[in-house]
Each structure stands twice: as structure tokens, then as C-alpha cells.
GUZA-568192 format. One record per residue (C-alpha): chain; y, z, x; residue number from 1; residue in three letters. Coordinates in steps of 0.02 Angstrom, whole numbers, plus 50000, padded with zeros to 5 digits. Each point is the difference from the previous one (the first is absolute). Last residue first. Layout:
N
NODE   c   north      up    east     k     r
NODE   A       Y       Z       X   NUM   ALA
...
//
This chain:
560
NODE   c   north      up    east     k     r
NODE   A   50097   48879   49371   560   LEU
NODE   A   50064   50177   49980   559   GLU
NODE   A   49990   50106   50156   558   PRO
NODE   A   49869   50139   50001   557   TYR
NODE   A   50073   50176   50020   556   VAL
NODE   A   50070   49993   49823   555   TRP
NODE   A   49822   50019   49934   554   PHE
NODE   A   50023   50178   49937   553   ASP
NODE   A   50156   50052   49906   552   ALA
NODE   A   50037   49835   49912   551   ASN
NODE   A   49917   50027   49830   550   GLN
NODE   A   50018   50189   50000   549   PRO
NODE   A   50189   49974   50015   548   THR
NODE   A   50127   50013   50142   547   LEU
NODE   A   50161   49901   49972   546   ASP
NODE   A   50127   50141   50019   545   GLU
NODE   A   49906   50068   50151   544   PRO
NODE   A   49996   49834   50093   543   TYR
NODE   A   49843   49894   49980   542   PRO
NODE   A   49893   49988   50157   541   ALA
NODE   A   49992   49836   50095   540   GLY
NODE   A   50027   50082   50170   539   ALA
NODE   A   49965   50185   49972   538   TYR
NODE   A   49977   50039   50185   537   MET
NODE   A   50011   49882   50149   536   CYS
NODE   A   49929   50034   50172   535   ILE
NODE   A   50055   50008   50181   534   ARG
NODE   A   49881   50060   50133   533   VAL
NODE   A   49998   50109   50153   532   TRP
NODE   A   49885   50035   50147   531   ARG
NODE   A   49907   49839   50046   530   ASP
NODE   A   50167   49910   49994   529   SER
NODE   A   50113   49938   49860   528   ARG
NODE   A   49856   49999   49877   527   PRO
NODE   A   50047   49915   49835   526   ASP
NODE   A   49901   50063   49852   525   PHE
NODE   A   50044   49895   49849   524   LYS
NODE   A   49951   50128   49867   523   THR
NODE   A   50007   50188   49976   522   ALA
NODE   A   49905   50088   49861   521   GLY
NODE   A   50002   50177   50070   520   PHE
NODE   A   49814   49980   50029   519   PHE
NODE   A   50036   49846   50104   518   SER
NODE   A   50126   50104   50100   517   LEU
NODE   A   49865   50118   50062   516   LYS
NODE   A   49881   49866   50061   515   ALA
NODE   A   50139   49891   50072   514   ARG
NODE   A   50068   50145   50103   513   LEU
NODE   A   49827   50037   50070   512   MET
NODE   A   49976   49817   50046   511   ASP
NODE   A   50176   50001   50075   510   ILE
NODE   A   49935   50127   50126   509   PRO
NODE   A   49902   49861   50087   508   MET
NODE   A   49874   50078   50120   507   VAL
NODE   A   49950   49886   50144   506   ASP
NODE   A   50015   50124   50144   505   ALA
NODE   A   49907   50134   49904   504   GLY
NODE   A   50085   50155   49928   503   ILE
NODE   A   49955   49981   49816   502   THR
NODE   A   49820   49949   50036   501   ASN
NODE   A   49922   49933   49841   500   ASP
NODE   A   49903   50062   49850   499   HIS
NODE   A   50153   50078   49918   498   ILE
NODE   A   49951   50164   49918   497   GLU
NODE   A   50020   50070   49824   496   SER
NODE   A   49895   49871   49909   495   TYR
NODE   A   49847   50114   49988   494   PRO
NODE   A   50096   50145   49921   493   ALA
NODE   A   49883   50146   49970   492   LEU
NODE   A   49897   49981   50160   491   ALA
NODE   A   50157   49933   50084   490   SER
NODE   A   50087   50166   49969   489   ILE
NODE   A   49864   50090   50098   488   GLN
NODE   A   50023   49881   50147   487   ALA
NODE   A   50189   50019   49990   486   ARG
NODE   A   49986   50190   50009   485   ARG
NODE   A   49878   49988   50145   484   ILE
NODE   A   50122   49886   50090   483   THR
NODE   A   50149   50116   49971   482   HIS
NODE   A   49902   50150   50065   481   ARG
NODE   A   49947   49915   50161   480   HIS
NODE   A   50124   50093   50112   479   GLU
NODE   A   49931   50162   49928   478   PRO
NODE   A   49847   49982   50113   477   HIS
NODE   A   49912   50168   50021   476   ALA
NODE   A   50050   50069   49831   475   LEU
NODE   A   49978   49825   49932   474   LEU
NODE   A   49817   49996   50052   473   PHE
NODE   A   49967   50166   49916   472   GLU
NODE   A   50084   49938   49840   471   ALA
NODE   A   49885   49847   50003   470   ILE
NODE   A   49857   50114   49948   469   PRO
NODE   A   49852   49988   50122   468   GLU
NODE   A   49849   49908   49929   467   ASN
NODE   A   50014   49853   50120   466   LYS
NODE   A   50007   50119   50148   465   ASP
NODE   A   50139   49936   50113   464   TRP
NODE   A   49952   49897   50150   463   GLY
NODE   A   50106   49851   49953   462   ASN
NODE   A   50139   50052   49881   461   LEU
NODE   A   50131   49961   50133   460   ALA
NODE   A   49946   49818   49997   459   GLY
NODE   A   50029   49987   49814   458   TYR
NODE   A   50169   50083   50021   457   ALA
NODE   A   50052   49872   50131   456   ALA
NODE   A   49939   49856   49891   455   VAL
NODE   A   50098   50070   49854   454   ALA
NODE   A   50156   50014   50107   453   ASP
NODE   A   49990   49817   50049   452   ARG
NODE   A   49976   49950   49818   451   ALA
NODE   A   50138   50113   49935   450   PRO
NODE   A   50134   49928   50115   449   ALA
NODE   A   50159   50059   49913   448   LEU
NODE   A   50005   50177   50069   447   PRO
NODE   A   50176   49981   50075   446   GLN
NODE   A   50024   49972   50186   445   GLU
NODE   A   50140   50092   50088   444   TYR
NODE   A   49900   50035   50158   443   GLU
NODE   A   49951   49817   50009   442   ALA
NODE   A   50179   49936   49996   441   ILE
NODE   A   50048   49963   50180   440   PRO
NODE   A   49998   49810   49976   439   GLU
NODE   A   49892   49863   50078   438   GLU
NODE   A   49824   50069   49977   437   PHE
NODE   A   50024   50061   49821   436   ARG
NODE   A   50102   49851   49941   435   GLN
NODE   A   50104   50061   49854   434   GLY
NODE   A   49995   50015   49811   433   LEU
NODE   A   50141   50093   49913   432   ARG
NODE   A   50006   50121   49855   431   PRO
NODE   A   50174   50060   49945   430   GLU
NODE   A   50084   50165   50045   429   LEU
NODE   A   50164   49904   50020   428   LYS
NODE   A   50055   50048   50177   427   GLU
NODE   A   49843   50083   50066   426   GLU
NODE   A   49888   49854   49957   425   SER
NODE   A   49828   50049   49936   424   VAL
NODE   A   49844   49940   50090   423   TYR
NODE   A   49857   49878   49974   422   TRP
NODE   A   49906   49942   50155   421   ALA
NODE   A   49938   49826   50044   420   ARG
NODE   A   49880   49934   50133   419   ALA
NODE   A   49858   50115   49951   418   GLN
NODE   A   49859   49873   49975   417   ALA
NODE   A   50078   49875   50120   416   GLU
NODE   A   50003   50132   50137   415   GLN
NODE   A   49810   50010   49996   414   ALA
NODE   A   49929   50177   49994   413   SER
NODE   A   49982   49987   49811   412   TRP
NODE   A   49864   49870   50017   411   ASP
NODE   A   49962   49969   49817   410   LEU
NODE   A   49824   50033   49931   409   SER
NODE   A   50045   50164   49916   408   LEU
NODE   A   50145   49920   49907   407   ALA
NODE   A   49893   49910   49870   406   TRP
NODE   A   49919   50166   49957   405   GLY
NODE   A   50167   50069   49946   404   PHE
NODE   A   49976   50038   49815   403   CYS
NODE   A   49813   50021   49981   402   SER
NODE   A   49976   50052   50181   401   VAL
NODE   A   50131   50136   49984   400   ILE
NODE   A   49922   50063   49837   399   GLN
NODE   A   49827   50002   50078   398   GLU
NODE   A   50065   50100   50147   397   ARG
NODE   A   50076   50124   49878   396   THR
NODE   A   49838   50018   49905   395   THR
NODE   A   49905   50037   50161   394   ALA
NODE   A   50131   50126   50057   393   VAL
NODE   A   49976   50092   49837   392   THR
NODE   A   50121   50023   49858   391   LEU
NODE   A   50048   50182   49980   390   ASP
NODE   A   50175   49976   50070   389   GLY
NODE   A   50055   49895   49850   388   ASP
NODE   A   50169   49939   50059   387   ILE
NODE   A   50137   50023   49872   386   GLN
NODE   A   50083   49870   49890   385   PHE
NODE   A   50153   50072   49914   384   SER
NODE   A   50127   49876   50068   383   THR
NODE   A   49886   49852   49962   382   GLU
NODE   A   49939   50048   49828   381   LEU
NODE   A   50138   49950   49878   380   SER
NODE   A   49994   49814   50034   379   ASP
NODE   A   50072   49854   49904   378   SER
NODE   A   49916   49836   49954   377   LEU
NODE   A   49883   50068   49866   376   ASP
NODE   A   50114   49978   49848   375   ASP
NODE   A   50020   49816   50046   374   ALA
NODE   A   49815   49981   49960   373   LEU
NODE   A   50044   49985   49815   372   ASP
NODE   A   50065   49825   50037   371   ASP
NODE   A   49826   49931   50037   370   VAL
NODE   A   49913   49939   49841   369   LEU
NODE   A   50148   49979   49883   368   ALA
NODE   A   50094   49914   50142   367   GLY
NODE   A   49866   49868   50020   366   HIS
NODE   A   50088   49832   50018   365   PRO
NODE   A   50083   50056   50164   364   GLU
NODE   A   49852   50083   50085   363   LEU
NODE   A   49924   49836   50058   362   ILE
NODE   A   50163   49964   50091   361   LEU
NODE   A   49989   50147   50120   360   SER
NODE   A   49826   49957   50065   359   ALA
NODE   A   50048   49816   50008   358   VAL
NODE   A   50150   50046   50108   357   LEU
NODE   A   49886   50106   50108   356   GLU
NODE   A   49884   49854   50033   355   GLN
NODE   A   50144   49881   50034   354   GLY
NODE   A   50077   50112   50132   353   GLU
NODE   A   49827   50037   50073   352   PRO
NODE   A   49977   49811   50020   351   THR
NODE   A   49906   49904   49867   350   LEU
NODE   A   49831   49917   49977   349   GLN
NODE   A   49859   50126   50019   348   ALA
NODE   A   50093   50155   49941   347   GLU
NODE   A   50082   49896   49863   346   SER
NODE   A   49830   49946   49932   345   TRP
NODE   A   49942   50181   49988   344   HIS
NODE   A   50160   50042   49907   343   CYS
NODE   A   49976   49855   49879   342   LEU
NODE   A   49819   50051   49970   341   ARG
NODE   A   50057   50174   49954   340   ASP
NODE   A   50129   49931   49881   339   TRP
NODE   A   49868   49886   49921   338   PRO
NODE   A   49882   50145   49956   337   ILE
NODE   A   49879   49888   49904   336   THR
NODE   A   50005   49812   49974   335   GLY
NODE   A   50148   49889   49963   334   SER
NODE   A   50170   50042   50075   333   TRP
NODE   A   49975   49891   50154   332   ILE
NODE   A   49980   49843   49894   331   GLU
NODE   A   50172   50002   49920   330   ASP
NODE   A   50093   49969   50162   329   ASP
NODE   A   50043   50137   50122   328   VAL
NODE   A   49944   49911   50158   327   HIS
NODE   A   50139   49872   50019   326   LYS
NODE   A   50135   50134   49987   325   THR
NODE   A   49903   50112   50119   324   LEU
NODE   A   49995   49867   50135   323   ILE
NODE   A   50187   49968   49987   322   ASP
NODE   A   50031   50187   49994   321   LEU
NODE   A   49897   50027   50157   320   ASP
NODE   A   50092   49862   50092   319   ARG
NODE   A   50166   50086   49964   318   THR
NODE   A   49923   50166   50050   317   LEU
NODE   A   49945   49928   50167   316   GLY
NODE   A   50173   49931   50036   315   ALA
NODE   A   50074   50167   49948   314   LEU
NODE   A   49884   50093   50118   313   LYS
NODE   A   50047   49889   50146   312   GLU
NODE   A   50186   50022   49966   311   VAL
NODE   A   49969   50187   49983   310   GLN
NODE   A   49923   50013   50173   309   ALA
NODE   A   50134   49889   50078   308   PRO
NODE   A   50146   50098   49925   307   HIS
NODE   A   50127   49876   49931   306   ASP
NODE   A   49973   50044   49818   305   SER
NODE   A   50031   49920   49832   304   ARG
NODE   A   49921   50026   49830   303   TRP
NODE   A   50072   49870   49881   302   ASP
NODE   A   49843   49892   50001   301   ALA
NODE   A   49898   50160   49985   300   VAL
NODE   A   50085   50049   49837   299   LEU
NODE   A   49985   49824   49928   298   VAL
NODE   A   49815   49995   50042   297   GLN
NODE   A   49985   50173   49924   296   CYS
NODE   A   50063   49928   49836   295   ARG
NODE   A   49856   49875   50001   294   ALA
NODE   A   49875   50140   50033   293   VAL
NODE   A   50083   50099   49860   292   LEU
NODE   A   49972   49858   49876   291   ASP
NODE   A   49817   49983   50051   290   ARG
NODE   A   49974   50188   49973   289   PHE
NODE   A   50087   49992   49832   288   GLN
NODE   A   49887   49858   49943   287   ALA
NODE   A   49844   50094   50057   286   ALA
NODE   A   50057   50156   49909   285   ALA
NODE   A   50041   49905   49840   284   THR
NODE   A   49832   49912   50002   283   ASP
NODE   A   49907   50165   50021   282   ARG
NODE   A   49906   50016   50163   281   ALA
NODE   A   49825   50066   49979   280   GLU
NODE   A   49885   50147   50039   279   PRO
NODE   A   50138   50108   50076   278   LEU
NODE   A   49939   50089   50157   277   GLY
NODE   A   50125   49915   50115   276   ARG
NODE   A   50139   50070   49893   275   VAL
NODE   A   49939   50178   50020   274   ARG
NODE   A   49968   49975   50187   273   ALA
NODE   A   50179   49941   50030   272   ILE
NODE   A   50070   50150   49906   271   ALA
NODE   A   49890   50119   50100   270   GLU
NODE   A   50055   49918   50162   269   GLU
NODE   A   50184   50018   49954   268   ARG
NODE   A   49975   50182   49951   267   VAL
NODE   A   49902   50033   50160   266   ARG
NODE   A   50136   49923   50109   265   ILE
NODE   A   50142   50102   49924   264   TRP
NODE   A   49895   50157   49991   263   ASN
NODE   A   49946   49984   50182   262   ASN
NODE   A   50182   49985   50049   261   PHE
NODE   A   50037   50164   49912   260   LEU
NODE   A   49849   50085   50079   259   ILE
NODE   A   50041   49939   50175   258   PRO
NODE   A   50186   50044   50000   257   HIS
NODE   A   50045   50006   50186   256   ASN
NODE   A   49912   49837   50040   255   ILE
NODE   A   50079   49905   49854   254   ILE
NODE   A   50170   50070   50045   253   PHE
NODE   A   49987   49956   50184   252   PRO
NODE   A   50069   49824   49967   251   ALA
NODE   A   50155   50050   49901   250   MET
NODE   A   50111   50053   50144   249   GLY
NODE   A   49943   49848   50096   248   LEU
NODE   A   50118   49886   49909   247   GLY
NODE   A   50050   49947   49826   246   THR
NODE   A   50149   49889   49958   245   SER
NODE   A   50017   49980   49814   244   ASN
NODE   A   50069   49863   49891   243   GLY
NODE   A   50049   50026   49820   242   ILE
NODE   A   49955   49859   49883   241   GLY
NODE   A   50089   49843   49944   240   LEU
NODE   A   49906   49879   49888   239   THR
NODE   A   50070   50086   49845   238   GLN
NODE   A   50179   49966   50054   237   ALA
NODE   A   49966   49813   50006   236   ILE
NODE   A   49932   49997   49822   235   ALA
NODE   A   50141   50113   49941   234   PRO
NODE   A   50132   49879   50070   233   ASP
NODE   A   50109   50113   50103   232   LEU
NODE   A   50169   50042   49926   231   THR
NODE   A   50149   49884   50005   230   VAL
NODE   A   50169   49999   50085   229   SER
NODE   A   50146   49894   49935   228   LYS
NODE   A   50086   50150   49922   227   GLU
NODE   A   50015   50096   50162   226   GLY
NODE   A   49923   49919   50153   225   GLY
NODE   A   50001   50138   50130   224   GLU
NODE   A   49987   50156   49892   223   ALA
NODE   A   49884   49908   49881   222   ARG
NODE   A   49886   49952   50146   221   ALA
NODE   A   50004   50181   50060   220   LEU
NODE   A   49943   50061   49829   219   HIS
NODE   A   49862   49868   49991   218   GLU
NODE   A   49932   50058   50169   217   VAL
NODE   A   50009   50181   49942   216   LEU
NODE   A   49913   49972   49834   215   ASP
NODE   A   49854   49910   50083   214   ARG
NODE   A   49986   50137   50131   213   VAL
NODE   A   50008   50137   49868   212   PHE
NODE   A   49857   49923   49901   211   ALA
NODE   A   49893   49990   50158   210   ARG
NODE   A   50043   50180   50044   209   ILE
NODE   A   49928   50050   49831   208   LEU
NODE   A   49830   49927   50042   207   TYR
NODE   A   50010   50073   50177   206   VAL
NODE   A   50028   50176   49934   205   THR
NODE   A   49862   49979   49871   204   LEU
NODE   A   49891   49954   50149   203   LEU
NODE   A   50041   50160   50093   202   GLU
NODE   A   49975   50109   49847   201   ALA
NODE   A   49834   49913   49960   200   GLN
NODE   A   49933   50023   50176   199   PHE
NODE   A   49820   50035   49950   198   PRO
NODE   A   49947   50006   49816   197   ALA
NODE   A   50031   50167   49917   196   LYS
NODE   A   50189   49978   49988   195   MET
NODE   A   50018   49933   49822   194   GLU
NODE   A   49877   50130   49933   193   ASP
NODE   A   50091   50145   50083   192   ARG
NODE   A   49882   50115   50092   191   GLY
NODE   A   50043   49923   50170   190   GLU
NODE   A   50184   50047   49982   189   ILE
NODE   A   50023   50167   50089   188   THR
NODE   A   49848   49975   50111   187   GLU
NODE   A   50079   49847   50082   186   ARG
NODE   A   50135   50110   50073   185   ASP
NODE   A   50177   49974   49939   184   ALA
NODE   A   50121   49930   50129   183   ALA
NODE   A   50062   50110   50143   182   GLY
NODE   A   50003   49871   50139   181   PHE
NODE   A   49821   49948   49959   180   LYS
NODE   A   49920   50095   49857   179   GLY
NODE   A   49886   49865   49930   178   SER
NODE   A   50126   49857   50010   177   GLY
NODE   A   50080   49878   50121   176   TYR
NODE   A   50032   49817   49961   175   VAL
NODE   A   50041   49920   50167   174   ALA
NODE   A   50068   49837   50073   173   THR
NODE   A   50038   49921   49832   172   THR
NODE   A   50035   49815   49989   171   ARG
NODE   A   50143   49917   49910   170   MET
NODE   A   50032   49829   49925   169   LEU
NODE   A   49817   49953   49987   168   TYR
NODE   A   49884   49849   50007   167   GLY
NODE   A   50053   49931   50168   166   VAL
NODE   A   49951   49815   49997   165   ARG
NODE   A   49983   49999   49811   164   ALA
NODE   A   50183   50047   49974   163   ILE
NODE   A   50058   49870   50126   162   GLU
NODE   A   49894   49868   49914   161   ASP
NODE   A   50073   50055   49833   160   THR
NODE   A   50177   49965   50060   159   ASP
NODE   A   50112   50127   49917   158   PRO
NODE   A   50075   49968   49827   157   GLN
NODE   A   50180   49940   49987   156   GLN
NODE   A   50159   50074   49924   155   GLY
NODE   A   50089   50009   50167   154   LYS
NODE   A   49975   50190   50010   153   ALA
NODE   A   49816   49973   49961   152   LEU
NODE   A   49981   49881   50147   151   ARG
NODE   A   50093   50111   50123   150   ASP
NODE   A   49911   50159   49948   149   VAL
NODE   A   49830   49913   50012   148   VAL
NODE   A   50034   49926   50171   147   HIS
NODE   A   50070   50162   50071   146   ALA
NODE   A   49846   50095   49942   145   TRP
NODE   A   49885   49864   50067   144   LEU
NODE   A   50079   50011   50173   143   ARG
NODE   A   50008   50189   50007   142   VAL
NODE   A   49832   50053   49929   141   SER
NODE   A   50087   50158   49948   140   ARG
NODE   A   49941   50170   50057   139   ASN
NODE   A   49909   50137   49905   138   ALA
NODE   A   49989   50190   49995   137   ARG
NODE   A   49887   50131   49921   136   SER
NODE   A   49979   50182   49955   135   LEU
NODE   A   49874   50050   49866   134   THR
NODE   A   49960   50136   49874   133   LEU
NODE   A   50168   50088   49990   132   GLU
NODE   A   50023   50162   49903   131   ARG
NODE   A   49901   50088   50138   130   GLY
NODE   A   50148   49975   50114   129   THR
NODE   A   50080   49872   50117   128   ILE
NODE   A   50049   50020   50181   127   ARG
NODE   A   50104   49893   50116   126   GLY
NODE   A   49969   49934   50176   125   ALA
NODE   A   49841   49913   49945   124   GLU
NODE   A   50096   49900   49866   123   GLN
NODE   A   50187   50018   50039   122   LEU
NODE   A   50049   49897   49847   121   PRO
NODE   A   49896   50121   49894   120   VAL
NODE   A   50087   50159   50058   119   ASN
NODE   A   50183   50015   49951   118   HIS
NODE   A   49985   49877   49854   117   ASP
NODE   A   49848   50099   49941   116   LEU
NODE   A   50106   50155   49976   115   ARG
NODE   A   50134   49899   49909   114   ALA
NODE   A   49867   49921   49890   113   ILE
NODE   A   49928   50170   49955   112   ASP
NODE   A   50174   50066   49959   111   GLU
NODE   A   50031   49849   49888   110   ASP
NODE   A   49841   50046   49909   109   THR
NODE   A   49834   49914   50035   108   PRO
NODE   A   49878   49953   49861   107   THR
NODE   A   49822   50059   50033   106   GLY
NODE   A   49901   50005   50163   105   ASP
NODE   A   50118   49901   50112   104   PHE
NODE   A   49938   49850   50099   103   LEU
NODE   A   50111   49985   50154   102   ALA
NODE   A   50080   49845   50074   101   PHE
NODE   A   50091   49921   50146   100   THR
NODE   A   50080   49829   50014    99   THR
NODE   A   50068   49891   50140    98   ASP
NODE   A   49928   50115   50132    97   TRP
NODE   A   50057   50114   50141    96   ALA
NODE   A   49913   50104   50134    95   GLU
NODE   A   49861   49881   50053    94   ALA
NODE   A   49856   50078   50099    93   ILE
NODE   A   49875   49942   49868    92   VAL
NODE   A   50038   49821   50049    91   ARG
NODE   A   50057   49878   49867    90   ASP
NODE   A   50173   49993   50076    89   SER
NODE   A   50178   49970   49937    88   ARG
NODE   A   50130   50087   50107    87   LYS
NODE   A   50065   49840   50083    86   GLU
NODE   A   50022   49917   49831    85   ASP
NODE   A   50126   50131   49942    84   PRO
NODE   A   49940   50097   49846    83   LEU
NODE   A   50108   50014   49846    82   ASP
NODE   A   49893   50126   49907    81   HIS
NODE   A   49912   50011   49832    80   ALA
NODE   A   49927   50165   49937    79   PHE
NODE   A   49864   50001   49867    78   ALA
NODE   A   49943   50148   49895    77   VAL
NODE   A   49837   49947   49917    76   LEU
NODE   A   49968   50111   49850    75   SER
NODE   A   49836   50063   49927    74   TYR
NODE   A   49989   50058   49820    73   THR
NODE   A   49867   50105   49915    72   ARG
NODE   A   49863   50013   49868    71   ASP
NODE   A   49979   49832   49913    70   PRO
NODE   A   50090   49903   50136    69   GLY
NODE   A   50182   49976   50046    68   LYS
NODE   A   50042   49895   50153    67   ALA
NODE   A   50181   50026   50053    66   CYS
NODE   A   50104   49896   50122    65   TYR
NODE   A   50150   50083   50083    64   VAL
NODE   A   50130   49911   50105    63   ALA
NODE   A   50104   50040   50154    62   HIS
NODE   A   50145   49931   50100    61   GLY
NODE   A   50040   49862   50123    60   VAL
NODE   A   49969   49815   49967    59   GLY
NODE   A   50169   49941   50063    58   LYS
NODE   A   50063   49970   49823    57   ALA
NODE   A   49959   50179   49951    56   ASP
NODE   A   49839   50076   49934    55   ILE
NODE   A   49998   50137   49867    54   ASN
NODE   A   49850   49945   49898    53   PHE
NODE   A   49950   50150   49895    52   LYS
NODE   A   49897   50020   49841    51   PRO
NODE   A   49880   49858   50042    50   ARG
NODE   A   49858   50010   49873    49   SER
NODE   A   49813   49976   49986    48   PHE
NODE   A   49887   50053   49856    47   HIS
NODE   A   49813   50020   50028    46   TRP
NODE   A   49891   49924   49865    45   GLY
NODE   A   49837   50089   50042    44   GLU
NODE   A   49903   49839   50026    43   ARG
NODE   A   50143   49919   50095    42   ALA
NODE   A   50029   50140   50125    41   LEU
NODE   A   49811   50026   50014    40   ARG
NODE   A   49963   49817   50039    39   ARG
NODE   A   50144   49997   50125    38   THR
NODE   A   49931   50153   50091    37   LEU
NODE   A   49817   49945   50011    36   ILE
NODE   A   50068   49833   50060    35   ARG
NODE   A   50095   50080   50142    34   MET
NODE   A   49853   50112   50048    33   PHE
NODE   A   49872   49863   50023    32   SER
NODE   A   49855   50010   49877    31   LEU
NODE   A   50039   49828   49927    30   ARG
NODE   A   49975   49933   50175    29   SER
NODE   A   50095   49982   50164    28   GLN
NODE   A   49912   49914   50144    27   HIS
NODE   A   49892   50063   50142    26   LEU
NODE   A   49984   49897   50160    25   SER
NODE   A   50046   50133   50128    24   GLY
NODE   A   49867   50113   49926    23   LEU
NODE   A   49877   49860   50037    22   ARG
NODE   A   50048   49980   50183    21   LYS
NODE   A   50013   50188   50016    20   LEU
NODE   A   49820   50027   49948    19   ARG
NODE   A   49982   50121   49854    18   MET
NODE   A   49926   49881   49871    17   VAL
NODE   A   49838   49948   50086    16   HIS
NODE   A   49946   50163   50082    15   SER
NODE   A   50066   50088   49846    14   PRO
NODE   A   49868   49909   49899    13   LEU
NODE   A   50047   49897   49848    12   ARG
NODE   A   49971   50094   49839    11   LEU
NODE   A   49832   49968   49921    10   PRO
NODE   A   49991   49884   49849     9   VAL
NODE   A   49922   50088   49852     8   VAL
NODE   A   49964   49859   49879     7   THR
NODE   A   50045   49990   49816     6   SER
NODE   A   50184   50040   50024     5   PRO
NODE   A   50085   50037   49834     4   THR
NODE   A   50149   49901   49936     3   GLU
NODE   A   50153   50093   49943     2   ALA
NODE   A   50062   49970   49824     1   MET
//
């Protein structure tokens, strides 16, 4: 039975939550999209099968993996290729990959597979149809892949230190959906129960890719070693996830989808507030929290990065966990609203990384209280939102101040404030971030500086009658339409805007990447520069044939 909050704890303010430093410190939680998916798959008893595995001894061919739910079946169609080392690249401009995939809506026929065989390996150069929900590709982690194949072929298990050092045998470089390259539009599947939460088709794709990768490496080991070969120890296999290389293409997403991003943040904040309002901490909840803190220490100990910013954050998080472990003894759970007191303590004692980990961890023992919020993560309003032209100039100015007041005091004439500019590359139609005053890119700038634009619109409103409808202003100044729209959205969606300068000299795009990927459920963020990051997905998760309601949720935390 769900506990009931006795105290109304206010949600944390956008001015606190929506700073890039904090967004770049978010962690996965039980409301992350991967865990929403695995809970559903287990709860509803989905059946998994592998009707085709036509792969030769060189690792070339195709396979089909089916996931059958209560109402329909989804099938991963996987193509394996013999890729020369010199053609292997994680960059979006690559033209060949070790493996390519599509998620088919239903069970594909041989004709469907033949059609996909002519298009999926080409990725952007090919085209898929509305029968496909996603298009993806992945490359081997070459050294670890060779190590695992060699060991298994000889009848030995791979070195666990090598496994831990990398964490995955393959990493995806893109998982496209929502209509891209001919795939089904989001609107065609959003009414399905299993697809209501964000990115469920994409994350089902990755979950099935993980099973294929394990099967493929074992298949190649058998081809090389014959009868003396062995399969991966299930315990070792479970530690392996799917890597992902994510760059600037993802960063503008949270700016371009303000209502959707608001919903993600608001749901998380509502869940945190519900738990903080509980009058007491049940013994089982306190024990589970302490157990997960200990398991997080294992997770962080295995979390490696060479990026100076992340190295510093990991050092701070390691100290935070040591301090937290000593703090969560029996005494802190006595008295009223102990979860709220724990959060207040963390804000005074821990780094932002540690604070946000605590905020995620307090949700874990309280699924019955917060899991229903998963239904509110998606957005059906954004594309239909229309500017209310009847709102007055005075109301609009108030909306801008409420959301962008922090930006009004910045010196936007300083080069440091506008040092960067977002644009789209001609070759790959992907977002890029350049130096405004060093490169000829200003005329190609994308509208990804909402704070600067809001200040400009606020200034343009000077001298207008405060009672004039904003429609009159927009007739004279249509260049400010996007800002007025965002200001009106912010009145309904207070967590829709980042409270930092997205074009300043010190902006770290990886903070935006981290924010989005944390909601996916990613772990072990490893920035490779300030513009792209590697992550791991589904590490520790049970494979489809082993998935049960008992193991479908806390797999993200390593066992002690």
C-alpha cells in the first residue's frame, strides 16, 4: 500500500533546478525511460523469441528478434557486416558500421527483410517506411570484442577487469525514430499503452540490440573455436550494456521541446516532493535506501572518465557517498518528514552531483507513491500550442521577467556573452556549435539562445502601452514571435527554460546531453570533450529470456 504524504513540500524552484551545472549532474531514477520499459515488459509478461539468426562464420548476415506483448509484436531486424577497421568511426559522418538495425512494427516477412536489407545498412542514404519505428547502427568496441571472442573461442571467460574497464561490446552512434528517414511518425504510436512514455520504441530497440550483441559474439567464438568454445558466463554477460556516443545533435533537443522537457523535470520534482512529504521512513524503505547507497559506491568506483570536469565531479561524488554512508544511520530516520530533512542536509553538505543522486535515490523505495507519474512524461500540447494574441503587453513583460529575469542583468554587448553560435552543418544537417567572432557562422545561427532573445524582446516592448494586446506588438515585430511563444509556454510549464546562457563563452553542451540522457536512464557518463559524451545503457539488466517482475527494476545498481 502506498504511503501518504502528510506535509505539502513545495517543488524546488526552476531558478534552482534549471541551472546547467545542476542539469549536468542529474542521475537516472525509477522514472527513467529504460526502467519504465523493463518494468512494463516484465509486468505484462512479454514473450521474446529469435525466429531468424542467419549469420555466417565471418559475422555477416541478418537476425530477427521479436518482442510480443498483450496487443502487438515488435521485431528487431539486425544486419551484421564485416567492416574493415579503417571504415569504423563513431562520427555521424560515417558511411559504414559493424551492425545496422530497424525496429519493425509487427513480424516481418521475407519480403520485408529483403527490402530492409537494401536500405538499413545504408542508414541515412537509404529509406525505411511507416512499418519501421526506428533506424539504428552500432560499432564494436574493437579491443574488447577481440578479447572476448578470443577467450570464448579458447574455452575461457574474458578478463573481468577488461569488461569493467569498457562496459560494453558495442556502442550505438544513433537510434533514429519519430519519422526520420521515413520511419513511422510519433503520432502513429503514441496512443499505444506501451509507447506512451517517451522514447519507448528507441529503448526497446537498444534492449533487443543488447541481446543480439551477446548472441553475435558467442556465435563468432563458436565459429573460431568450435567444440572447445564456451558461451559467456551469465553473470559477466549481465554486466555488459550497450554503449552510446552522443554529440551536439542531441543538445538542442531540450531547448527545442520546452513543454516536453518541462514535463520530464516537473514529474521528477513532483515525485521528489511526494517522498519528502512522507511523515516517516518505514524500516524497509530506510534499509533499501542504505543498500542502494552502498551499491552506488560500487557503481561510482567503476565509473571511469579522463575528462577533467568529470574527473573532478567523480572525486566529489565519491566523497559525497562516503559522507552519506556515515550519515544514514538509524538516528536520521527518527522524527518527522525524515526524507525532507535528508534532502535539506544534502544541499548543505554535498556537491550538486551528490544532491541529485540523493534526490533520485529517495524515490527508489516508493514506487507505489511515484510510479503513476510516468503517465505524465509525454507531451501532446507542444505542436498545437498557439500564441494568445489577446494577452496584454504588461502580462507578457511579466512572463518574460518570471522566466528570464536572471538574463536581464547580463551584459549582452560583451563578446563573452555571445561567444558561441549554434548552426546546422550543410553536410549532415546536424547541429554544431561554433565561435561567433572567429568563424563566419552568424548568418546561419539557429534560434537556440532563448535568454538573449528574451532580453531583446523585453527591450522592444519598452514604450508600448501596457494594455495593448501582444498581437499588435507582433504585427510590428514578428521577429520576436518565438520569444513571446516561449514566454507564454513558460507560464504553463515553469521548468521549460534553462536558466543559463546557452551561447556564452563558458557553456558546456555536455551538461545538456547529461540532462537528457539521465532521463533515458543512462549511467557512467564519460565526456570525451565539452561537446560529446559516451554512456552505457542497460548494464546490469536481465536479458529478455531472464526478465521477471522481481529483477526488472533495480538492475541499474550493481550487486554488492
